[in-house]
C-alpha positions as CSV (number, residue, x, y, z in Angstrom):
1,M,112.6,266.3,64.6
2,K,111.9,267.7,61.2
3,Q,115.6,267.9,60.5
4,K,116.1,264.3,61.5
5,G,113.2,263.2,59.2
6,M,114.7,265.1,56.3
7,R,118.1,263.6,57.0
8,L,116.7,260.1,57.1
9,T,114.8,260.6,53.8
10,A,117.9,261.8,52.1
11,L,119.9,258.9,53.5
12,L,117.3,256.4,52.3
13,A,117.3,258.0,48.9
14,A,121.0,257.7,48.7
15,V,121.0,254.1,49.7
16,M,118.4,253.4,47.1
17,L,120.6,255.0,44.4
18,L,123.7,253.1,45.4
19,P,123.0,249.8,43.6
20,T,122.1,251.7,40.4
21,C,125.2,253.8,40.5
22,Y,127.4,250.9,41.3
23,S,125.9,248.8,38.5
24,A,126.3,251.5,36.0
25,A,129.9,252.1,37.1
26,A,130.5,248.3,36.8
27,D,129.0,248.3,33.4
28,D,131.3,251.1,32.3
29,A,134.2,249.3,33.8
30,E,133.3,246.2,31.8
31,K,132.9,248.1,28.6
32,T,136.4,249.6,28.9
33,V,138.0,246.1,29.0
34,L,135.9,244.4,26.3
35,Q,138.2,244.2,23.3
36,Y,136.3,241.6,21.2
37,A,132.6,242.5,21.5
38,E,132.7,244.0,18.0
39,V,134.6,241.8,15.5
40,P,134.5,241.9,11.6
41,V,132.2,238.8,11.4
42,E,128.5,239.5,10.6
43,Q,127.2,235.9,11.2
44,F,128.7,232.7,12.4
45,I,126.5,229.6,12.5
46,V,127.5,226.0,13.2
47,S,125.2,223.4,11.7
48,G,125.0,219.6,11.5
49,L,124.7,219.4,15.2
50,A,122.5,216.3,15.1
51,P,123.6,214.2,12.1
52,Q,121.4,211.3,13.4
53,A,118.3,213.0,12.0
54,E,117.2,214.5,8.7
55,T,116.5,218.0,9.9
56,D,117.6,221.6,9.2
57,L,116.9,222.7,12.8
58,D,120.2,221.4,14.2
59,R,122.2,224.7,14.1
60,A,123.4,227.3,16.6
61,E,124.8,230.8,16.3
62,W,128.0,231.6,18.2
63,Y,127.7,233.6,21.4
64,F,129.7,236.4,22.8
65,A,130.3,236.1,26.6
66,E,131.0,239.6,27.9
67,W,132.3,238.3,31.2
68,E,134.9,236.2,29.3
69,D,135.4,238.7,26.4
70,A,135.3,235.7,24.1
71,H,133.1,234.0,21.5
72,Y,131.6,230.6,22.2
73,I,130.2,227.7,20.2
74,F,127.8,225.6,22.4
75,L,127.5,222.1,21.1
76,P,124.9,219.5,22.1
77,A,125.7,215.9,23.1
78,T,124.5,214.8,19.6
79,A,127.2,216.8,17.8
80,D,130.2,215.0,16.1
81,R,133.0,217.6,16.4
82,S,134.8,215.9,13.5
83,H,131.9,216.7,11.2
84,L,130.6,220.2,11.7
85,T,129.8,222.9,9.1
86,V,130.4,226.5,9.8
87,T,128.7,229.2,7.8
88,Y,129.9,232.8,8.3
89,T,129.6,236.2,6.7
90,L,132.3,238.8,6.6
91,P,131.8,242.5,5.9
92,E,132.5,243.8,2.5
93,G,136.2,244.0,1.8
94,K,137.1,241.3,4.4
95,K,138.3,238.0,2.8
96,E,139.7,235.4,5.2
97,L,138.7,234.0,8.7
98,L,141.4,232.0,10.4
99,L,141.6,229.7,13.4
100,D,145.1,229.4,14.9
101,G,146.4,230.9,11.6
102,E,144.6,228.4,9.4
103,T,141.8,229.3,7.1
104,L,138.3,228.1,8.0
105,E,136.2,227.9,4.9
106,S,132.6,229.0,5.1
107,G,129.9,226.4,4.2
108,K,132.2,223.4,4.3
109,E,132.4,220.6,6.7
110,T,135.4,220.8,9.1
111,A,137.1,218.5,11.7
112,R,138.9,221.4,13.3
113,F,136.7,221.5,16.4
114,A,137.6,218.0,17.3
115,E,141.2,219.1,17.9
116,K,140.9,221.4,20.9
117,D,138.5,223.7,22.8
118,S,140.0,227.1,22.1
119,F,141.3,228.8,19.0
120,A,142.9,232.2,18.2
121,L,140.4,233.9,15.9
122,T,141.7,236.4,13.2
123,V,140.1,238.1,10.2
124,D,142.5,239.3,7.6
125,G,145.2,239.4,10.3
126,E,143.0,241.4,12.7
127,D,143.0,239.9,16.3
128,C,139.4,238.9,17.1
129,G,140.1,237.2,20.4
130,E,139.4,233.6,21.2
131,L,136.8,231.2,19.8
132,R,136.0,228.6,22.5
133,V,134.1,225.4,22.2
134,M,131.9,223.7,24.9
135,Q,129.9,220.5,24.6
136,S,127.2,219.1,26.8
137,D,126.4,215.4,27.4
138,I,122.7,215.4,28.2
139,P,119.6,215.2,26.0
140,C,118.8,218.1,23.7
141,A,116.0,219.6,21.6
142,F,115.9,221.9,18.6
143,L,112.8,224.1,18.4
144,E,111.8,226.3,15.5
145,L,109.1,228.8,16.3
146,T,107.2,230.4,13.4
147,D,105.0,233.2,14.8
148,Y,107.1,235.1,17.4
149,T,110.8,235.5,18.2
150,I,112.0,234.2,21.6
151,A,112.3,237.8,22.7
152,E,108.7,238.5,21.9
153,L,107.5,235.3,23.6
154,S,109.4,236.4,26.7
155,E,107.6,239.8,26.8
156,T,104.1,238.4,27.6
157,K,102.4,235.1,28.1
158,S,99.7,236.1,25.7
159,N,102.0,235.7,22.8
160,V,101.7,232.1,21.5
161,S,103.7,230.5,18.7
162,A,103.5,227.3,16.7
163,G,106.5,225.6,15.2
164,S,108.4,222.3,14.9
165,A,110.8,220.3,17.1
166,V,113.2,217.5,17.3
167,F,114.0,215.9,20.7
168,F,117.1,213.7,21.1
169,D,118.4,211.6,23.9
170,A,122.1,212.0,24.8
171,A,123.1,209.2,22.3
172,G,121.3,210.8,19.4
173,G,118.2,208.7,19.4
174,I,115.1,210.6,18.3
175,Q,112.4,211.0,21.0
176,Y,110.1,213.2,18.9
177,Q,110.2,214.8,15.5
178,G,107.1,216.8,14.5
179,G,105.0,219.9,15.0
180,I,104.5,222.2,17.9
181,D,100.9,223.4,18.3
182,T,101.6,226.0,21.0
183,F,104.7,227.4,22.7
184,K,104.0,230.1,25.3
185,G,105.1,231.5,28.6
186,R,104.1,229.9,31.9
187,G,104.3,230.4,35.7
188,N,103.1,233.0,38.1
189,S,105.8,234.8,40.1
190,S,108.5,232.8,38.3
191,W,107.4,234.4,35.0
192,F,108.1,237.9,36.4
193,Y,111.4,237.3,38.2
194,S,113.0,235.0,35.6
195,V,115.3,236.6,33.1
196,R,115.3,233.4,31.1
197,K,111.5,232.6,31.0
198,P,109.8,229.3,31.7
199,F,107.5,228.0,28.9
200,N,104.7,225.5,28.2
201,I,104.9,223.5,25.0
202,K,102.2,221.4,23.4
203,L,103.3,219.0,20.7
204,S,101.2,218.2,17.7
205,E,101.2,214.5,18.7
206,K,101.7,212.6,21.9
207,A,105.3,211.6,22.6
208,D,106.9,209.5,25.3
209,L,109.8,211.9,26.0
210,Y,112.7,210.2,27.9
211,G,110.5,207.5,29.3
212,M,108.0,209.8,31.1
213,G,104.9,208.6,29.3
214,K,103.1,209.7,26.2
215,A,101.7,213.3,26.3
216,K,101.3,216.4,24.3
217,K,101.7,218.9,27.0
218,W,105.1,219.6,28.7
219,A,106.6,222.3,30.9
220,L,110.0,223.8,30.3
221,L,111.1,225.0,33.8
222,S,113.9,227.6,33.7
223,N,114.7,227.4,37.4
224,W,116.1,230.9,37.0
225,N,116.3,231.7,40.7
226,D,117.6,228.2,41.7
227,Q,121.3,228.5,41.1
228,S,121.8,224.8,41.7
229,N,119.1,224.0,39.1
230,L,118.3,220.9,41.2
231,R,115.6,221.8,43.7
232,N,112.6,220.8,41.7
233,A,114.4,217.5,40.7
234,V,115.2,216.7,44.3
235,A,111.6,217.3,45.4
236,S,110.5,215.1,42.5
237,V,112.7,212.3,43.8
238,L,111.1,212.7,47.3
239,G,107.7,212.4,45.8
240,Q,108.5,209.4,43.6
241,Q,110.0,207.4,46.5
242,S,107.3,208.3,49.0
243,G,104.6,206.1,47.7
244,L,102.5,208.8,46.1
245,Q,100.2,207.5,43.4
246,Y,101.0,210.5,41.2
247,A,104.4,212.1,41.8
248,G,105.5,213.6,38.4
249,D,108.8,213.4,36.7
250,S,111.3,215.5,34.8
251,R,114.5,215.5,32.7
252,F,117.2,218.0,32.0
253,V,117.4,219.0,28.4
254,D,119.6,221.5,26.4
255,I,117.3,223.7,24.4
256,Y,118.1,225.4,21.1
257,L,115.5,227.9,20.0
258,N,115.5,229.2,16.4
259,G,119.2,228.5,16.0
260,E,120.2,230.0,19.4
261,Y,121.5,227.9,22.3
262,Y,119.1,228.8,25.1
263,G,120.5,226.8,28.0
264,T,119.5,223.8,30.1
265,Y,115.8,223.6,30.9
266,E,114.1,221.1,33.1
267,L,111.5,219.3,30.9
268,A,108.7,218.3,33.3
269,E,105.4,216.5,33.1
270,R,102.6,219.0,33.3
271,V,100.1,218.7,36.2
272,E,97.0,217.6,34.3
273,I,94.3,214.9,34.2
274,Q,95.7,212.5,31.6
275,S,96.3,208.7,31.4
276,Q,100.1,209.2,31.8
277,R,99.8,212.0,34.5
278,V,96.9,212.1,37.0
279,D,95.0,209.2,35.6
280,I,91.5,209.9,36.9
281,T,88.1,210.4,35.2
282,N,88.1,213.4,32.8
283,L,85.0,215.3,33.9
284,E,85.7,218.1,31.4
285,K,85.5,215.7,28.4
286,A,82.4,214.1,29.8
287,T,80.8,217.6,30.1
288,E,81.9,218.5,26.6
289,K,79.9,215.5,25.2
290,V,76.6,216.7,26.6
291,N,76.8,220.3,25.5
292,E,76.6,221.9,22.1
293,K,79.1,224.7,22.3
294,A,82.7,224.7,23.4
295,L,82.8,225.1,27.2
296,S,84.9,228.2,26.9
297,E,82.1,230.0,25.1
298,Y,79.8,229.9,28.2
299,P,79.9,232.9,30.6
300,M,81.5,232.8,34.0
301,I,79.3,233.5,37.0
302,I,80.5,234.7,40.4
303,E,78.3,233.9,43.5
304,N,78.5,235.7,46.8
305,G,80.9,238.5,45.8
306,T,84.3,239.0,44.2
307,F,86.1,236.9,46.8
308,R,89.6,238.1,46.8
309,G,89.9,236.5,50.2
310,E,87.3,238.6,52.0
311,E,84.1,236.8,51.1
312,V,83.8,233.3,52.6
313,N,81.5,230.8,50.8
314,S,82.2,232.7,47.5
315,Y,82.7,230.7,44.3
316,R,82.9,230.9,40.5
317,Y,81.6,228.6,37.8
318,Y,80.6,228.6,34.1
319,D,77.0,228.9,33.1
320,I,77.0,225.6,31.2
321,P,73.5,224.1,30.8
322,N,74.1,220.3,30.9
323,N,76.0,217.9,33.2
324,P,77.0,214.3,32.7
325,E,75.2,211.9,35.0
326,D,78.3,211.5,37.3
327,I,79.8,214.8,38.6
328,T,81.6,213.3,41.6
329,G,85.0,213.4,39.7
330,G,87.6,213.8,38.6
331,Y,88.7,217.1,40.1
332,L,92.2,218.5,40.1
333,V,92.6,221.4,42.5
334,Q,95.2,223.4,44.3
335,F,95.3,225.7,47.4
336,Q,95.7,229.2,46.1
337,M,96.8,232.6,47.3
338,R,93.9,235.0,47.7
339,W,95.5,237.7,45.5
340,R,95.8,235.4,42.5
341,S,92.8,235.2,40.2
342,A,91.6,231.9,38.7
343,A,88.7,231.1,36.4
344,A,87.1,228.7,38.8
345,E,87.7,228.8,42.5
346,F,85.9,228.9,45.8
347,V,86.4,229.9,49.4
348,T,85.4,227.7,52.3
349,S,83.6,229.0,55.4
350,R,86.9,229.4,57.3
351,G,88.8,231.0,54.5
352,H,90.6,228.3,52.5
353,L,90.8,229.2,48.8
354,L,90.9,226.4,46.3
355,E,91.4,226.8,42.6
356,I,89.8,224.1,40.4
357,V,92.5,223.4,37.8
358,E,90.5,220.7,36.0
359,P,87.8,220.8,34.8
360,E,88.9,224.1,33.5
361,Y,85.3,225.1,32.9
362,P,83.2,223.6,35.7
363,T,79.5,223.9,35.8
364,Q,77.5,225.3,38.7
365,A,76.5,221.8,39.8
366,Q,80.1,220.6,39.7
367,V,81.5,223.5,41.7
368,E,78.7,223.3,44.3
369,Y,79.2,219.5,44.6
370,F,82.9,219.8,45.1
371,R,82.9,222.8,47.4
372,A,80.2,221.1,49.6
373,F,82.5,218.0,49.7
374,V,85.5,220.1,50.8
375,Q,83.4,222.0,53.3
376,D,82.2,218.8,54.9
377,M,85.8,217.6,55.1
378,E,86.9,220.9,56.6
379,D,84.1,220.8,59.2
380,A,85.3,217.3,60.2
381,I,88.9,218.3,60.5
382,Y,88.1,221.3,62.6
383,A,85.9,219.3,65.0
384,E,87.7,218.2,68.1
385,D,86.7,214.5,67.6
386,G,87.2,214.6,63.9
387,Y,83.5,214.1,63.0
388,N,81.3,216.7,61.2
389,A,77.6,217.3,61.9
390,K,76.8,214.4,59.4
391,G,78.6,212.0,61.7
392,K,81.4,211.4,59.1
393,H,85.1,211.4,60.0
394,Y,87.6,213.5,58.1
395,S,89.3,210.3,56.9
396,E,86.1,209.5,54.9
397,Y,86.8,212.6,52.7
398,L,90.6,212.8,52.8
399,D,93.2,210.2,52.0
400,V,95.1,211.0,55.1
401,E,98.3,209.1,54.3
402,S,98.8,210.9,51.0
403,F,98.0,214.3,52.6
404,A,100.5,213.6,55.3
405,I,103.1,212.7,52.7
406,G,102.3,216.0,51.0
407,Y,102.8,217.9,54.2
408,L,106.1,216.1,54.9
409,I,107.5,217.0,51.5
410,Q,106.6,220.7,52.1
411,E,108.1,220.5,55.6
412,I,111.3,218.7,54.5
413,T,111.9,221.3,51.8
414,E,110.6,224.2,53.9
415,N,108.8,225.4,50.8
416,P,107.8,229.1,51.1
417,D,104.8,228.3,48.9
418,G,104.1,225.3,51.1
419,A,100.3,224.8,51.3
420,Q,99.5,228.2,49.9
421,T,99.9,227.5,46.2
422,S,101.0,224.7,43.9
423,F,99.8,222.3,46.6
424,Y,97.8,219.9,44.3
425,L,94.9,217.6,45.3
426,W,92.8,215.3,43.2
427,K,89.6,213.4,43.6
428,D,88.4,210.7,41.2
429,S,84.8,209.8,40.5
430,D,83.1,207.9,43.3
431,L,82.3,205.2,40.7
432,T,85.9,204.6,39.7
433,G,87.8,205.8,42.8
434,D,87.7,205.8,46.6
435,G,85.7,209.0,46.8
436,K,88.5,210.8,48.7
437,L,90.8,213.8,48.2
438,H,94.4,212.8,47.6
439,Y,97.7,214.9,47.5
440,G,99.8,215.1,44.4
441,P,101.7,215.5,42.4
442,P,104.4,217.7,44.1
443,W,105.1,220.9,42.2
444,D,107.1,224.1,42.3
445,F,110.1,223.9,44.7
446,D,112.5,226.3,43.1
447,L,112.3,228.7,46.1
448,A,112.5,225.8,48.6
449,F,115.5,224.2,50.4
450,G,116.6,227.6,52.0
451,N,116.6,229.4,48.6
452,Y,114.1,232.1,49.7
453,G,114.0,233.4,53.2
454,I,110.6,234.3,54.7
455,G,109.1,234.1,58.2
456,L,105.7,233.0,59.4
457,K,104.1,234.1,62.6
458,R,102.6,231.4,64.8
459,P,99.3,231.8,66.7
460,D,101.3,232.1,69.9
461,G,103.3,235.0,68.4
462,S,106.5,233.1,67.8
463,M,108.1,232.8,64.4
464,S,109.1,230.1,61.9
465,Y,111.5,230.7,59.1
466,S,111.9,229.0,55.7
467,Y,115.7,229.2,55.9
468,V,116.1,227.9,59.5
469,T,116.6,224.1,59.3
470,E,115.9,223.6,63.0
471,N,112.2,224.6,63.0
472,L,108.9,223.5,61.6
473,Y,107.7,225.9,58.8
474,P,104.7,225.3,56.5
475,L,102.7,224.0,59.4
476,Y,102.2,227.6,60.4
477,M,101.0,229.0,57.1
478,N,97.9,231.2,57.1
479,L,94.7,230.1,55.4
480,T,95.3,230.4,51.7
481,G,92.3,232.7,51.1
482,Y,92.6,234.5,54.3
483,D,93.2,238.2,54.7
484,V,94.7,238.8,58.2
485,N,93.8,242.5,57.9
486,H,90.1,242.0,57.3
487,P,88.3,244.0,60.0
488,E,85.6,241.3,60.7
489,R,87.9,238.3,61.0
490,G,90.4,237.5,63.7
491,S,94.1,236.7,63.2
492,E,94.2,233.4,65.0
493,I,92.3,231.1,62.5
494,E,94.4,228.0,62.0
495,S,94.9,226.2,58.7
496,I,94.0,222.6,57.9
497,L,97.6,221.7,58.4
498,M,97.7,223.0,61.9
499,K,94.3,221.5,62.8
500,L,95.4,218.1,61.7
501,W,98.7,218.5,63.7
502,Q,96.6,218.7,66.8
503,K,95.3,215.2,66.3
504,D,97.4,212.5,68.0
505,E,96.6,209.8,65.4
506,Y,97.8,212.2,62.6
507,I,101.1,213.0,64.3
508,R,101.8,209.3,64.8
509,L,101.1,208.7,61.1
510,L,103.5,211.5,60.2
511,A,106.2,210.0,62.4
512,D,105.7,206.6,60.9
513,L,105.7,207.9,57.4
514,Y,108.8,210.0,57.9
515,A,110.7,207.1,59.5
516,E,109.6,204.6,56.8
517,R,109.8,206.6,53.6
518,F,111.9,209.7,54.1
519,D,114.6,209.4,56.7
520,A,116.8,207.0,54.8
521,Q,116.1,208.7,51.5
522,L,117.3,212.1,52.9
523,I,120.4,210.4,54.2
524,A,121.1,208.9,50.8
525,L,120.5,212.3,49.2
526,S,122.8,214.3,51.5
527,D,125.5,212.0,53.1
528,P,128.8,212.6,51.3
529,E,130.4,209.6,53.1
530,Q,128.4,206.9,51.4
531,E,129.7,205.0,48.5
532,G,129.5,207.1,45.3
533,G,128.9,210.3,47.3
534,S,125.6,212.0,48.2
535,G,122.7,211.5,45.9
536,I,122.5,215.2,45.3
537,Q,126.1,215.3,44.2
538,Q,125.5,212.4,41.9
539,M,122.6,214.3,40.4
540,A,124.9,217.3,39.9
541,D,127.7,215.2,38.4
542,S,125.2,213.9,35.8
543,I,124.6,217.4,34.5
544,A,127.9,219.1,35.3
545,N,129.0,219.6,31.7
546,A,125.6,220.9,30.7
547,M,125.6,223.3,33.6
548,A,129.1,224.6,32.8
549,M,127.8,225.4,29.3
550,H,124.5,226.8,30.6
551,N,126.3,229.1,33.1
552,M,128.7,230.4,30.5
553,R,125.7,231.3,28.3
554,W,123.7,232.9,31.1
555,H,126.4,233.9,33.6
556,M,124.3,233.0,36.7
557,Y,127.2,233.7,39.0
558,G,130.0,236.1,39.4
559,V,130.9,239.4,41.1
560,Y,127.5,241.1,40.5
561,P,124.1,239.9,41.9
562,Y,122.5,237.8,39.2
563,K,120.0,236.2,41.5
564,T,116.7,238.0,41.2
565,L,115.4,237.3,44.7
566,G,116.1,235.2,47.8
567,S,119.1,234.7,50.0
568,Y,122.7,234.1,49.1
569,T,123.4,230.5,48.3
570,G,126.9,230.5,46.8
571,K,129.1,232.3,44.2
572,S,129.4,229.3,41.9
573,W,127.3,226.4,40.7
574,E,129.3,224.0,42.8
575,E,128.8,226.0,45.9
576,N,125.1,226.1,45.3
577,V,125.0,222.3,44.9
578,E,126.8,222.0,48.2
579,F,124.5,224.5,49.9
580,L,121.5,222.4,48.8
581,R,123.2,219.2,50.1
582,K,124.0,220.6,53.5
583,F,120.5,222.0,53.8
584,V,119.0,218.5,53.2
585,Q,121.5,217.0,55.6
586,R,120.7,219.5,58.4
587,R,117.0,219.0,57.7
588,Q,117.3,215.3,58.1
589,R,119.1,215.6,61.4
590,Y,116.4,217.8,62.8
591,L,113.3,216.0,61.5
592,S,114.6,212.6,62.4
593,T,114.0,213.5,66.0
594,V,111.2,216.1,65.9
595,F,108.4,213.8,64.9
596,V,109.6,211.1,67.2
597,K,109.8,213.5,70.1
598,E,106.4,214.8,69.2
599,V,104.9,211.3,69.5
600,I,106.8,210.5,72.7
601,G,105.8,213.9,74.2
602,R,102.2,213.3,73.4
603,D,102.3,209.8,74.8
604,A,103.9,211.1,78.0
605,S,101.3,213.9,78.2
606,A,98.4,211.5,77.7
607,A,99.7,209.2,80.5
608,D,100.2,212.2,82.7
609,E,96.7,213.5,82.1
610,T,95.2,210.1,82.7
611,I,96.8,210.0,86.2
612,D,96.0,213.6,86.9
613,S,92.3,213.3,86.1
614,A,92.1,210.2,88.4
615,L,93.8,211.8,91.5
616,A,90.6,213.4,92.7
617,L,88.8,210.1,92.9
618,Y,91.2,208.7,95.5
619,D,92.1,209.4,99.0
620,E,95.5,210.7,100.0
621,P,97.4,207.4,100.4
622,E,96.2,206.3,96.9
623,Q,97.0,209.7,95.5
624,Q,100.6,209.5,96.8
625,V,101.1,206.2,95.0
626,L,99.7,207.6,91.8
627,I,101.9,210.8,92.1
628,A,105.0,208.7,92.5
629,F,104.1,206.6,89.5
630,R,103.5,209.7,87.4
631,A,106.9,211.1,88.3
632,E,108.6,207.8,87.4
633,L,106.8,207.7,84.1
634,A,107.8,211.3,83.3
635,E,111.4,210.6,84.0
636,R,111.5,207.4,81.9
637,F,109.7,209.1,79.0
638,A,112.3,211.9,79.1
639,E,115.0,209.3,78.6
640,T,113.1,207.7,75.7
641,E,114.5,208.3,72.2
642,T,112.5,206.2,69.8
643,I,108.8,205.5,69.2
644,P,109.3,201.7,69.8
645,E,110.9,202.5,73.2
646,A,107.9,204.8,74.0
647,D,105.5,202.1,73.0
648,A,107.3,199.5,75.2
649,L,107.1,201.9,78.1
650,L,103.4,202.5,77.6
651,A,102.9,198.7,77.4
652,E,104.7,198.3,80.6
653,A,102.7,201.0,82.3
654,A,99.4,199.9,80.7
655,P,98.2,197.7,83.6
656,M,98.4,200.6,86.0
657,L,97.0,203.2,83.6
658,D,94.2,200.8,82.5
659,S,93.4,200.2,86.2
660,L,92.7,203.9,86.9
661,P,89.3,204.2,85.3
662,Q,88.5,200.6,86.2
663,T,89.4,201.0,89.9
664,E,86.0,202.6,90.3
665,L,83.6,199.8,91.2
666,S,80.2,201.3,91.3
667,G,78.4,200.4,94.5
668,D,81.5,199.2,96.3
669,F,81.1,201.7,99.2
670,I,83.2,199.9,101.7
671,V,85.9,199.3,99.0
672,D,86.4,195.6,99.4
673,G,86.3,194.6,95.7
674,E,82.7,193.5,95.5
675,V,79.1,194.9,95.7
676,N,76.8,193.3,98.3
677,V,74.3,194.1,101.0
678,L,77.0,195.5,103.3
679,D,77.6,198.3,100.9
680,A,73.9,199.3,100.9
681,Q,73.8,199.0,104.8
682,M,76.9,201.1,105.3
683,L,75.8,203.7,102.8
684,L,72.4,204.0,104.6
685,I,74.2,204.4,107.9
686,F,76.5,207.1,106.4
687,V,73.6,209.0,104.8
688,T,71.5,208.8,108.1
689,D,74.5,210.1,110.1
690,R,75.1,213.0,107.7
691,F,71.3,213.8,107.7
692,T,71.1,213.9,111.5
693,G,74.0,216.4,111.5
694,L,76.8,214.2,112.5
695,N,80.2,215.3,111.1
696,V,80.9,212.2,109.1
697,S,83.1,212.0,106.0
698,A,83.8,209.5,103.2
699,T,87.1,209.0,101.3
700,A,87.3,210.1,97.7
701,T,87.0,206.5,96.7
702,Q,83.9,206.0,98.7
703,E,82.3,209.1,97.3
704,R,83.1,207.9,93.8
705,N,81.9,204.4,94.2
706,G,78.8,205.2,96.3
707,D,77.3,207.8,94.0
708,V,75.9,205.2,91.6
709,N,73.2,207.4,90.1
710,K,75.7,210.1,89.3
711,S,73.8,212.8,91.2
712,E,77.0,214.1,92.7
713,M,75.8,213.4,96.2
714,L,75.4,210.3,98.4
715,D,71.8,209.6,99.3
716,S,69.3,206.8,100.0
717,A,68.6,206.4,96.3
718,D,72.2,205.1,95.9
719,A,71.6,202.5,98.6
720,Q,68.5,201.4,96.9
721,H,70.3,200.9,93.6
722,I,73.0,198.9,95.3
723,L,70.4,196.7,97.1
724,L,68.5,196.1,93.8
725,H,71.7,195.1,92.1
726,Y,72.6,192.7,94.9
727,T,69.2,191.0,95.2
728,A,68.9,190.7,91.4
729,S,72.2,189.0,91.2
730,L,71.2,186.6,94.0
731,A,68.1,185.7,91.9
732,G,70.2,185.1,88.8
733,N,69.0,188.3,87.2
734,D,71.1,191.3,86.0
735,Y,70.5,194.7,87.3
736,K,73.4,196.8,86.1
737,L,74.5,199.7,88.1
738,P,75.5,202.9,86.2
739,T,79.2,203.2,85.5
740,R,81.2,206.3,84.9
């Protein structure tokens, strides 16, 4: 046994070393074939890339692509290839740089790059390989950062730089020209796995960039692990067309940083409370007005423990002395994973962890108000009838439609983050809003659409997978602040998503919303047979030139594994786009039936249970009729394919189903459809016979109708009730018998 263990350890060690050795060998192999990595040119800068503006930021150094063994000039859409200026420096002793045998003078405007895309480069007759030119056709931005280099900014999110910027549309129109207050790294896991980092940028003045509304704060999403670069954009389209009040927006932009082409970024609206974003009451500004110091200067307080998922009812706040009169809103929050730390967050009694994104510095009163609100909502959702101890339904706290849309977007995309993080919710002030919690905007889908494979264990022990298009996925996520290994808590606690799923009215809403707002949209996104091709392919075509340039700069595909995590999605950008399209198409085909079948199945089950519960109230001949009717209904429901068909079937069956509880006519002991003195007489005779020991029996219907006082036995009191009811009705009075 020991020998086998040692052998296994050695084998594992060898396997772990294989990628390293292979990579090193591959690198050595590449080095042996690189002829032009070192050429006698010390600097080569192309300027005048945006002649539409008075700026000195519009420049780019050339780039050596190892995988092509060639130098590249990456031009933005704004560049006029007939009017570019190249400035280069040659080593001492070198005199002349030539393109295709003709001298290229340094510091002078040239039209050479309008002629072709590839040139033979020589310096004093020495072969220096090819100089290739690529040009994009989407918007671009030139950023000059003053405090740190891009390499330093990519090392840590704590490095923050100021600077200046010019944003252009594809035609050269200026979107913004001015200062940058802050430029710094952003993201959680994406920050660590991305080679090309994502960033946040805050402009010195508000700008309406590409029609997305005026704002200072913007996100530059690198989408490093999404080799299609389209997943966030597709999810954004889903949100925008779903009817969400706040859905967010983005544009693809070529970014030049300090004279270096840095690839295509997705410029996105930040998730924030702001008039052009989530336009609700700004509680933080209201709090600032009633306090003397900056809110960040007040200490943070932790109540009920450290709550890294273990302590329910824990929360954090800032010890800020004064509150505005209205603290009911606005709040912007997200479900959060328990191992991530936030400045202000709380854990509900069942283990949901919510991070308060805004206000960034909430007071004790604000956190306690909002956590109590969420707790009351949670209590109502977890109650079987949907009402909490205060008698309030969960729909009085939650905008159920927007929450259902949020779930559907997570489910369609099979987002591994799902409802665990980046699932944003907002609540406006009760004075200016509806007092409810709403979903939105959708955020962070770069790992979705089959891009990252992970499994979830359902309460019944079965599994759901983020890469299997024919299953439901985020529905089965654990509570976000829940530690499944905690010794004092079970492993079967269901999340809010699953508890809502158990409510018939919510499932019907999901089915209706999917059919009305998503099904046709998914077909339009994924069907290649429609005019103009699939929506996803059209999105890809609009950035194809930019992505060709981007991928030449970053080499996101090829022989070696450039993807940092997740499953294989294609060896080229085009293959990745097709992978995404097919995923959406398969998802549409599955979900177009799953919600419908769920509603039909629940309707069929409800009809079956109604009949089943009534059987005991009838004698055998009646029972046989009901059993036959139940079998016929089940067979017809099994053949039903649409919700309207199921509704029509229910409407057809309604008279029989409605008659089941109404067949009981309290007091009608002889079962002739009315209550009179004969029922009282016959019941007295029956009771007397049974009392004297005679072996008499009543049918199930007689037992049900005769027990008017619900004592679960037939006795003289029942006869008295019947007699009183009958005599009162003769006198024109009303003596109602108890009804079930």
